[in-house]
C-alpha positions in Angstrom: -27.9 47.5 4.5 -27.0 48.4 0.9 -25.4 45.9 -1.4 -22.1 47.8 -1.3 -21.8 47.7 2.5 -22.3 43.9 2.8 -19.3 41.9 3.8 -17.6 40.4 0.8 -18.2 36.7 0.1 -14.9 35.1 -0.9 -15.0 32.6 -3.7 -14.4 29.0 -2.5 -11.0 28.7 -4.0 -9.7 32.2 -3.0 -6.1 31.7 -2.0 -5.2 31.2 1.6 -1.5 31.8 0.9 -0.3 29.1 3.3 2.2 28.0 0.6 2.2 24.4 1.9 1.8 22.7 -1.4 4.3 25.0 -3.0 7.0 24.4 -0.4 6.4 20.6 -0.6 6.7 20.8 -4.4 10.0 22.7 -4.1 11.3 19.9 -1.9 10.0 17.1 -4.1 11.5 18.6 -7.2 14.8 19.5 -5.6 15.8 16.6 -3.4 18.6 14.5 -4.7 19.9 11.0 -4.1 22.8 12.5 -2.2 20.3 14.0 0.3 19.0 10.5 1.3 20.6 9.0 4.4 22.1 5.5 3.8 19.4 3.7 5.9 16.7 5.3 3.7 18.5 4.2 0.6 18.7 0.6 2.0 15.0 0.7 3.0 14.2 1.8 -0.5 15.8 -1.4 -1.9 13.9 -3.6 0.6 10.6 -2.0 -0.4 11.2 -2.4 -4.1 12.3 -6.0 -3.8 9.3 -6.9 -1.5 6.8 -5.2 -3.9 8.1 -6.9 -7.0 7.7 -10.3 -5.3 4.1 -9.4 -4.4 3.4 -8.3 -7.9 4.8 -11.5 -9.4 2.8 -13.6 -6.9 -0.3 -11.7 -7.8 0.2 -11.7 -11.5 -1.7 -15.0 -12.0 -4.6 -14.1 -9.7 -8.0 -14.5 -11.4 -8.7 -10.8 -10.7 -5.8 -9.8 -12.9 -6.9 -12.1 -15.7 -10.3 -10.4 -15.6 -8.7 -6.9 -15.5 -6.5 -7.7 -18.5 -9.5 -9.0 -20.5 -11.3 -5.7 -19.9 -8.2 -3.6 -20.9 -7.7 -5.6 -24.0 -11.3 -5.0 -25.0 -10.7 -1.3 -24.5 -7.6 -1.5 -26.8 -4.1 -0.5 -25.9 -0.7 0.2 -27.5 2.0 -2.4 -26.6 4.7 -0.4 -24.8 5.2 -1.5 -21.2 5.6 -5.1 -19.9 3.0 -6.4 -17.6 4.8 -8.1 -14.7 4.8 -11.9 -14.9 2.4 -12.0 -17.9 4.7 -11.9 -20.9 2.6 -9.2 -22.6 2.7 -5.4 -23.1 0.1 -2.7 -22.7 0.1 1.1 -23.0 1.7 3.2 -20.3 -1.5 3.9 -18.4 -2.9 0.4 -18.8 0.3 -1.3 -17.7 0.5 0.9 -14.7 -3.0 0.0 -13.8 -2.4 -3.7 -14.2 1.0 -3.8 -12.4 -0.4 -1.6 -9.6 -3.4 -3.9 -9.1 -1.4 -7.1 -9.2 1.0 -5.7 -6.5 -1.9 -5.2 -4.2 -4.3 -8.0 -5.1 -3.0 -10.5 -2.5 -2.8 -7.8 0.2 0.8 -8.9 0.8 2.4 -5.6 -0.1 4.2 -3.2 2.3 2.2 -1.0 4.7 3.0 2.3 6.4 1.4 2.4 9.8 3.0 5.5 11.4 -0.3 7.3 11.7 -1.4 6.6 8.2 -2.2 3.1 7.0 -1.0 3.3 3.4 0.2 0.8 0.8 2.5 3.3 -1.0 4.5 0.9 -3.2 1.8 -0.6 -5.4 0.7 2.7 -7.0 4.1 4.4 -6.9 6.3 1.6 -8.3 3.7 0.6 -11.0 3.6 4.2 -12.2 7.4 4.5 -12.1 7.9 1.3 -14.1 5.7 2.8 -16.9 7.5 6.1 -16.6 10.8 4.3 -17.1 9.7 3.2 -20.5 8.6 6.7 -21.4 11.8 8.4 -20.2 15.2 6.8 -19.8 16.4 7.3 -16.2 18.8 5.5 -13.9 18.2 3.3 -10.9 19.2 6.2 -8.7 16.4 8.3 -10.2 14.0 5.5 -9.6 15.0 5.2 -5.9 14.8 8.9 -5.3 11.4 9.1 -6.8 10.2 6.1 -4.7 11.4 7.8 -1.5 9.6 11.1 -2.4 6.4 9.1 -3.1 6.4 8.1 0.6 6.9 11.7 1.6 3.9 12.8 -0.5 1.4 10.0 0.3 2.1 9.7 4.0 2.4 13.4 4.7 -0.8 14.3 2.8 -2.5 11.6 5.0 -1.2 13.3 8.1 -2.4 16.6 6.8 -5.9 14.9 6.6 -6.1 13.2 10.0 -9.7 11.9 9.6 -9.5 10.9 5.9 -9.7 7.2 6.7 -12.7 7.8 9.0 -14.7 9.1 6.0 -14.7 5.7 4.3 -11.9 6.4 1.8 -9.4 3.7 0.9 -6.1 5.5 1.3 -4.3 3.4 -1.2 -6.6 4.8 -3.9 -6.7 8.4 -2.7 -3.3 9.1 -1.1 -1.8 6.5 -3.5 -2.8 8.7 -6.5 -0.8 11.6 -5.0 2.2 9.5 -4.1 2.3 8.0 -7.6 2.0 11.5 -9.1 4.9 12.9 -7.1 7.0 9.9 -7.8 6.5 10.3 -11.6 7.0 14.1 -11.4 10.3 13.6 -9.6 11.4 10.8 -12.0 10.6 13.0 -15.0 12.6 15.8 -13.5 9.8 18.3 -13.3 10.5 21.8 -11.9 8.7 22.9 -8.7 5.8 24.6 -10.5 5.0 21.6 -12.7 5.5 19.4 -9.6 2.8 21.5 -7.8 0.5 21.0 -10.8 1.2 17.2 -10.8 0.0 17.0 -7.2 -3.1 18.9 -8.1 -3.9 16.8 -11.1 -3.3 13.6 -9.1 -5.4 14.8 -6.1 -8.4 15.7 -8.3 -8.5 12.1 -9.6 -8.2 10.6 -6.1 -10.8 8.0 -5.2 -11.4 4.6 -3.6 -14.0 3.5 -1.1 -13.6 1.1 1.8 -17.0 -0.4 0.9 -15.2 -2.3 -1.8 -13.0 -4.3 0.7 -13.2 -8.0 -0.2 -13.9 -7.4 -3.9 -11.8 -7.0 -7.0 -12.2 -3.2 -6.7 -10.1 -3.0 -3.5 -6.9 -3.8 -5.4 -8.2 -1.9 -8.4 -7.8 1.2 -6.3 -4.0 0.7 -6.3 -4.0 0.2 -10.1 -6.1 3.3 -10.8 -3.9 5.3 -8.4 -0.8 4.3 -10.4 -2.5 5.3 -13.7 -3.8 8.5 -12.1 -0.3 9.5 -10.9 1.4 8.6 -14.1 -1.1 10.7 -16.1 -0.7 13.6 -13.7 3.0 13.7 -14.2 2.8 13.4 -18.0 0.1 16.1 -18.2 2.0 18.5 -15.9 5.1 18.0 -18.0 3.2 19.3 -21.0 1.9 22.4 -19.2 -1.5 21.1 -17.9 -2.2 23.1 -14.7 -4.1 22.8 -11.4 -4.7 24.7 -8.2 -1.4 25.5 -6.5 -3.1 25.1 -3.1 -4.6 21.6 -3.8 -3.8 20.2 -0.3 -4.4 23.2 2.0 -6.9 25.3 0.0 -10.4 26.2 1.1 -11.7 23.3 -1.1 -8.4 21.4 -1.1 -7.8 17.8 -0.3 -7.2 18.0 3.4 -10.4 20.2 3.8 -12.9 18.1 1.8 -11.5 14.6 2.3 -11.2 14.9 6.0 -13.3 16.2 8.8 -10.3 17.9 10.3 -7.3 19.4 8.5 -3.7 19.9 9.5 -2.0 21.1 6.3 1.2 22.1 8.1 1.9 18.3 8.5 2.8 18.2 4.8 6.1 20.1 5.5 6.8 19.4 9.2 10.3 18.0 9.5 10.6 17.8 5.7 14.1 16.6 4.8 14.8 15.6 8.4 12.3 12.8 9.0 11.9 10.4 6.2 8.6 8.6 6.0 10.0 5.5 4.2 12.0 4.8 7.4 8.6 3.9 9.1 7.5 1.5 6.4 6.4 -2.1 7.3 6.4 -5.4 5.5 3.9 -8.2 5.6 4.7 -11.8 6.5 1.0 -12.6 6.0 -1.2 -12.1 3.0 -4.1 -10.2 4.6 -5.1 -6.9 6.2 -2.2 -5.5 8.3 -4.4 -5.1 11.4 -4.7 -8.9 11.5 -1.0 -9.6 11.8 -0.6 -9.3 15.5 -3.4 -11.7 16.3 -2.0 -14.2 13.7 1.4 -14.0 15.4 -0.3 -14.8 18.7 -2.4 -17.7 17.4 0.6 -19.3 15.5 2.6 -19.1 18.8 -0.2 -21.0 20.6 -0.3 -23.6 17.8 3.4 -24.4 18.4 2.4 -25.6 21.9 1.1 -28.8 20.4 -2.6 -28.2 21.1 -4.7 -30.4 18.9 -7.5 -28.7 16.9 -10.2 -31.1 18.3 -9.2 -30.0 21.8 -10.0 -26.3 21.2 -13.1 -25.1 23.0 -12.6 -21.5 22.0 -10.1 -19.0 20.7 -10.3 -15.6 22.5 -8.8 -12.5 20.9 -8.2 -9.0 22.3 -7.3 -6.5 19.6 -7.4 -2.8 18.9 -11.0 -1.7 17.9 -9.7 -0.7 14.5 -9.0 -4.4 13.8 -12.7 -5.2 14.3 -13.9 -2.3 12.2 -11.7 -3.2 9.3 -11.6 -7.0 9.5 -14.8 -8.0 11.2 -16.1 -10.2 8.4 -17.7 -13.2 10.3 -18.4 -15.6 7.5 -16.3 -14.9 4.4 -17.3 -16.7 1.2 -14.4 -15.9 -1.0 -10.6 -15.6 -0.7 -10.7 -11.8 -1.1 -13.3 -11.5 1.7 -11.3 -13.8 4.0 -8.4 -11.3 3.9 -10.6 -9.1 6.0 -11.9 -11.6 8.5 -10.2 -12.0 11.9 -12.3 -15.1 12.4 -10.9 -16.8 9.3 -7.4 -15.5 10.0 -7.4 -16.9 13.5 -8.7 -20.3 12.3 -6.2 -20.8 9.5 -3.3 -19.5 11.7 -4.2 -22.3 14.2 -5.0 -25.0 11.7 -2.2 -24.4 9.2 0.3 -22.5 11.3 0.5 -20.0 8.4 -1.3 -17.1 6.8 0.2 -16.9 3.4 -1.3 -16.9 -0.1 -2.6 -20.5 0.3 -4.6 -19.6 3.4 -6.7 -16.9 1.6 -8.0 -18.7 -1.4 -11.7 -19.3 -2.4 -11.3 -22.9 -1.4 -9.8 -22.2 2.0 -12.5 -19.6 2.8 -15.2 -22.3 2.7 -13.2 -25.3 3.9 -15.2 -27.3 6.5 -12.3 -27.3 9.1 -11.9 -23.6 8.8 -15.6 -22.9 9.0 -16.0 -25.1 12.0 -13.1 -23.5 13.9 -13.9 -19.9 13.2 -17.3 -20.3 15.0 -15.2 -20.8 18.1 -13.3 -17.5 17.7 -14.4 -14.7 20.0 -13.1 -11.2 19.9 -13.0 -8.3 22.3 -11.9 -4.7 21.6 -9.2 -3.2 23.8 -9.0 0.6 23.4 -5.6 0.7 25.2 -4.0 -1.6 22.7 -1.8 -0.3 19.8 -3.0 -1.1 16.3 -0.1 -3.7 16.0 -0.8 -5.3 19.5 -2.9 -8.3 20.3 -3.6 -10.9 23.0 -4.6 -14.5 22.0 -5.9 -17.2 24.3 -6.8 -20.8 23.4 -9.1 -22.5 25.9 -9.1 -26.3 25.6 -11.9 -28.7 26.4 -10.3 -29.5 29.8 -10.6 -25.8 30.8 -6.9 -25.1 30.4 -6.0 -21.6 29.2 -3.0 -21.0 26.9 -2.1 -17.4 26.3 0.2 -15.3 24.1 0.7 -11.5 24.0 2.1 -9.7 20.9 3.4 -6.2 21.6 4.3 -5.5 17.9 3.3 -7.6 14.9 6.1 -9.1 12.9 7.1 -6.8 10.0 6.2 -3.5 11.7 8.7 -0.8 12.3 9.1 -1.9 16.0 9.5 -5.6 15.1 11.0 -5.5 11.6 11.7 -8.3 9.1 15.4 -8.8 8.4 16.9 -8.5 4.9 17.1 -12.2 4.9 13.4 -12.5 5.7 12.5 -10.0 3.0 14.5 -11.9 0.4 13.1 -15.2 1.4 9.6 -13.8 1.0 10.5 -12.4 -2.4 11.9 -15.7 -3.6 8.8 -17.6 -2.4 6.6 -15.1 -4.2 8.7 -14.7 -7.4 10.1 -18.1 -8.2 6.8 -19.9 -9.0 6.2 -17.3 -11.7 9.7 -16.5 -13.2 11.8 -19.4 -11.9 14.5 -19.4 -9.3 17.3 -18.2 -11.6 15.5 -15.1 -12.8 14.2 -14.4 -9.3 17.8 -14.4 -8.1 18.7 -12.0 -11.0 15.9 -9.7 -10.1 17.0 -9.7 -6.4 20.6 -9.0 -7.3 19.5 -6.1 -9.6 17.4 -4.5 -6.8 20.2 -4.8 -4.2 22.5 -3.0 -6.7 19.8 -0.6 -8.0 21.9 2.5 -7.4 24.4 1.1 -10.0 21.7 0.5 -12.7 22.1 2.8 -15.7 18.6 2.3 -17.2 15.7 1.6 -14.8 13.7 0.1 -17.6 16.0 -3.0 -17.4 14.3 -3.8 -14.1 10.8 -4.2 -15.5 12.1 -6.2 -18.4 13.5 -8.7 -15.9 10.1 -9.0 -14.3 8.0 -9.5 -17.5 
C-alpha cells in the first residue's frame, strides 16, 4: 500500500466538535443572579457561612503555620488578608493559604450526588482573592459561587471513574470549579471563560495517596490558586484548548477510564448542583458520618465503655476503601480511620475538632477501644448509610441503623445548626461579636456592595 493510500492518522487533539465545553462556557459566562432560584440563593449563603467558619477554625492549625512559613520564604506582596491570621499575602498565595485552611480540618461542605467534592474551599478562597483584584458586589460573589458548583460537579459527572484512578477530586475538579468561579466573577466573555476552564484543567492535580498528610488539604489551596491564575490569565488573552473536557486528550478522557462529556451540559440551568450540597457535623471524612451517627446514638443508651465487648459496623465498601486506617498516629491520619472515629464517637459522644488531634489519635482509651471495632462491607448500602451494633460483655446487642448521615441532602442540617457550627468554629478565633457580624453579613450578602468587605471581616 502506498503512503498516499494509507488511512489518515488524526492528531491527538484534532477537534471532535461536540461543543460541550463551549456550551458550558456560554452558560457560565451568561447566567445572572436573577436566573438563580431562591432556594439556590439561600443554599449559597449557607455554604459560604459554613466554609468561613471552617476556615477560621483551621486558621491556627499547625499545617497552616508551616505553609505560611514556606510562602513567606518564597516572598509575596501584601495584598489579600489571610483568614484569621492578621496578615496579608499576594493574590495567589492568599488563595492558597485560605483554601488550605478551609479544608485542613476536613470539616468543610461535601457534595455527594455522584461526585464527592469539597467545592467551597478552592472556589471561595479564589473568589476572596479576586474580590481584592476587582471590585464586585455580594451578588457577583454568590453567582460565581453557584457556577463553581456547576463546573466542578458536572466535570466530575463527565468523568465517572475519575475518583477510581486515585485522584483527589478537591485538587482536580476543585481547580476547574475555582477557575470558573473567578471567570464568572471577573465577567469574562464565553470565549475567555472557555480558556479559563482549559487553563485550570491543565493544572489539575492531587493524589489520594496523600490522605492523612498536610498535602491533602494543600490540594484545596493549590486548586484555589490554580483557578485564580486561570481566570486572570484568560482575562489577559492567554488561551487553551476549547475542547478541554471532551477532547480526544481532554480531561474526561485522560483523567477517567470512562467518559460521559454530555453530563457537563445535561439539565444545565434546570438542575442546580449546589442544591445537592451537604454539610459536616463531624470533622472527618464524609463517609464516616453515618457510622458516627449510629455509634453516638448507641452511646446515649448509657452503655459504660468498660462493658463494651465489641463494636460492629456495617458500611458501604467505599467507607472502608477511603477510611480504613487501622492505627492512626496523627490527627490528620485519624480523620480517615473508621476505627478511631467509632472509638471517639462512643467515648466522647462527639467527633469534632477535639476528637481528631494528635493527642487523641494516640490516647490510651481510644487505642484500646478501637481494637474492639469490627467492620463489614455492605454492597447494598448507600454511601451515607450505616448500621452500628455494640455488644456488651453480658452478650446483649444494642443496634442503631442510619439511613442517611446527618448533614447530607436527605438529612440536612437546619439553618440554626449551620449557624451554631459557624459560631463554634469562628468565635475562638475572632470573638463572638465579630463572628456575629460575619454571619449577619453573609445572610445579607445579596445586599453587599463590595465583596471585599467580607474578607476584611474575616482577617
